C-alpha positions in Angstrom: 141.2 62.3 125.5 143.6 65.2 126.0 142.3 67.3 128.9 145.2 69.6 129.1 143.6 72.0 126.6 140.3 73.6 127.0 137.6 72.5 124.7 136.6 74.8 121.9 133.1 76.2 122.2 131.1 77.6 119.3 130.1 81.1 120.2 126.9 81.9 118.4 126.7 85.6 117.8 123.3 87.2 118.6 121.9 88.3 115.3 119.1 90.8 115.3 116.7 90.1 112.4 115.8 92.9 110.0 112.1 92.0 110.1 109.9 90.4 112.7 106.5 88.9 112.3 103.6 90.8 113.9 103.3 88.2 116.6 107.0 88.3 117.5 107.0 92.1 117.4 104.0 92.3 119.7 105.9 90.2 122.2 109.1 92.2 121.9 107.4 95.6 122.3 104.9 94.4 124.9 101.7 95.3 122.9 99.1 93.7 120.8 99.2 93.2 117.0 96.3 95.5 116.5 98.0 98.3 118.4 101.0 97.9 116.1 98.7 98.6 113.2 97.2 101.6 115.0 100.7 103.1 115.8 101.8 102.7 112.2 99.2 105.1 110.6 101.7 106.8 108.3 103.6 103.6 107.2 106.6 103.9 109.5 107.6 100.4 110.2 105.1 97.9 108.8 106.2 96.3 105.6 104.3 93.9 103.3 106.2 90.8 102.3 103.9 89.0 99.8 100.9 88.0 101.8 102.5 88.6 105.2 103.0 91.8 107.1 106.4 92.2 108.8 107.7 94.8 111.2 111.0 96.6 110.3 113.0 96.2 113.5 115.2 99.3 113.1 112.4 101.6 112.3 110.2 100.2 115.1 113.0 100.6 117.6 113.6 104.2 116.5 109.9 104.9 116.8 109.6 103.2 120.2 112.6 105.2 121.6 111.0 108.5 120.6 107.9 107.8 122.7 107.8 109.4 126.1 107.8 107.3 129.3 104.2 108.2 130.1 103.1 107.3 126.6 104.9 103.9 126.9 103.1 103.2 130.2 99.7 103.9 128.6 100.5 101.6 125.7 101.3 98.6 127.8 
């Protein structure tokens, strides 16, 4: 084996999914699934995909960034 060249490594880019399941989103945002439903009263980031409810990551991130720090502390 030729050791004079470094081995090629496959760099897997980090891909942010467009939608998350409620369980995954509750883990990411540090909250429960029921509080995700309560926060989405006006249909901001929950999307129906057939029989499943998914969380739109871009809209949820934008909503989460708009919250004040004190509000984020109360939600966790």
